[in-house]
Structure formats: structure tokens, C-alpha cells
C-alpha positions as CSV (number, residue, x, y, z in Angstrom):
1,X,0.0,0.0,0.0
2,X,1.5,3.3,-1.0
3,X,0.9,6.7,0.6
4,X,-0.7,7.9,-2.6
5,X,-3.5,5.4,-2.8
6,X,-4.7,5.2,0.8
7,X,-7.0,7.8,2.5
8,X,-8.4,7.6,6.0
9,X,-10.6,9.9,7.9
10,X,-9.2,10.6,11.3
11,X,-11.8,11.8,13.9
12,X,-11.3,15.4,15.0
13,X,-12.3,14.7,18.6
14,X,-9.2,12.7,19.6
15,X,-7.0,13.9,22.4
16,X,-4.2,11.6,21.6
17,X,-3.3,10.0,18.2
18,X,-0.6,7.3,17.7
19,X,-0.2,5.7,14.2
20,X,2.4,3.0,14.1
21,X,2.6,2.8,10.4
22,X,1.9,6.4,9.2
23,X,3.3,6.0,5.7
24,X,-0.1,7.1,4.4
25,X,-0.2,10.4,6.2
26,X,0.8,13.2,3.8
27,X,1.4,16.9,4.6
28,X,-2.2,18.0,4.0
29,X,-3.5,15.3,6.4
30,X,-0.9,16.3,9.0
31,X,-2.0,19.9,8.9
32,X,-5.6,18.9,9.5
33,X,-4.9,16.7,12.6
34,X,-6.4,18.1,15.7
35,X,-5.2,15.8,18.5
36,X,-3.2,17.4,21.3
37,X,-0.7,14.6,21.4
38,X,0.5,13.0,18.1
39,X,2.9,10.2,17.4
40,X,3.6,9.2,13.7
41,X,5.9,6.2,13.4
42,X,7.3,5.2,10.0
43,X,6.4,8.5,8.4
44,X,7.2,9.4,4.8
45,X,7.0,13.1,5.5
46,X,10.0,14.9,4.0
47,X,12.3,17.3,5.8
48,X,10.7,20.2,3.8
49,X,7.2,19.1,4.8
50,X,8.3,19.0,8.5
51,X,9.8,22.5,8.1
52,X,6.5,23.7,6.6
53,X,4.6,22.1,9.5
54,X,6.8,24.0,12.1
55,X,6.4,27.2,10.1
56,X,2.6,26.7,10.1
57,X,2.6,26.2,13.9
58,X,4.8,29.2,14.4
59,X,2.6,31.5,12.3
60,X,-0.6,30.3,14.3
61,X,-2.0,28.7,11.1
62,X,-2.4,25.2,12.6
63,X,-2.2,23.0,15.7
64,X,-3.0,25.8,18.2
65,X,-4.0,23.2,20.9
66,X,-1.1,20.8,20.2
67,X,0.9,19.8,23.3
68,X,3.4,17.4,21.6
69,X,4.2,15.6,18.4
70,X,6.8,13.0,17.6
71,X,7.4,12.1,13.9
72,X,10.0,9.8,12.3
73,X,12.3,11.8,10.1
74,X,14.7,11.1,7.2
75,X,18.2,10.9,8.6
76,X,20.4,12.8,6.1
77,X,20.7,16.6,6.8
78,X,17.5,16.5,8.8
79,X,18.4,19.2,11.4
80,X,19.7,21.7,8.9
81,X,16.8,21.3,6.5
82,X,14.1,21.2,9.2
83,X,15.4,24.0,11.4
84,X,15.8,26.5,8.6
85,X,13.6,28.9,10.5
86,X,13.9,31.4,13.4
87,X,15.0,29.5,16.5
88,X,17.2,29.7,19.6
89,X,19.8,26.9,20.2
90,X,19.4,25.5,23.7
91,X,21.3,22.9,25.7
92,X,19.0,20.1,24.6
93,X,17.6,21.2,21.3
94,X,16.0,24.3,19.8
95,X,13.4,26.8,21.0
96,X,10.9,28.1,18.6
97,X,8.2,30.7,19.2
98,X,4.7,31.0,17.9
99,X,3.4,34.4,16.7
100,X,1.2,34.6,19.9
101,X,4.3,34.2,22.1
102,X,3.8,30.5,23.0
103,X,7.1,28.6,23.0
104,X,8.1,25.1,22.0
105,X,11.1,22.9,22.3
106,X,12.3,20.9,19.2
107,X,14.6,18.0,19.8
108,X,16.0,15.4,17.4
109,X,16.8,11.9,18.5
110,X,17.9,8.5,17.4
111,X,16.7,5.7,19.6
112,X,15.3,2.9,17.4
113,X,14.9,5.4,14.5
114,X,15.6,9.1,13.9
115,X,12.8,11.3,15.0
116,X,11.7,14.9,15.6
117,X,10.0,15.7,18.9
118,X,8.1,19.0,19.5
119,X,7.0,19.8,23.0
120,X,4.9,22.9,23.6
121,X,5.2,24.7,26.9
């Protein structure tokens, strides 16, 4: 099954959403997710799409109620490509700020797979 031929309606009333095989989630579906806590394993989202997602959050265009999101990422050059946006380097990651002043911490990790984790204060 490819990400191009599978569509699924995800309920908007979810507080938490974990998808273990999220290869079918594309950028447009990601932007429409409304859960406060999101985990997308085995994602096919590109670094550029993850960058657009962070920019969308920072400009208050999406995910205003989001508390955290964890997404698998492509390994090569991930940090440079994704973090090509205004940020402050911190001891354990990056701090980004939304247009309304809300702050979030972005961290990258490699446990069983490379991932991006966004935690909103």
C-alpha cells in the first residue's frame, strides 16, 4: 500500500493519536490533525514538509492546541533542513516561538529510529 492510494478519515475529537505505520499520512493530512498529542511512526514526510509544519505552527495557522508531536524523520541533513527557521539553540535542542508568544522545544533523537519531537510549553 503506498501513501498515494490510501486515504483515511481521522476523527477530530481525539485527544491523543498514535499511528504505528503512518506512511499514508501526507502533509495535507498532517496539517488537519487536531489531536493534542500526536505520534507518527514510519512516516514518509519529507524534511521540507516538516519544516512547513513547524512554520505553520509558528505562524498560528495550525495546531493551536497541540501539546506534543513525535514524527519519524529522514536521517540525512534533517536538522539543517528542518530547522531553517527562526530559533534559539538550547542545551537540549531548539526553542521556537509562535506568533502569539507560545514557545516550544524541538529535539531530534535517534533511539530505534531518527525522530523529531516537538513539546509545547
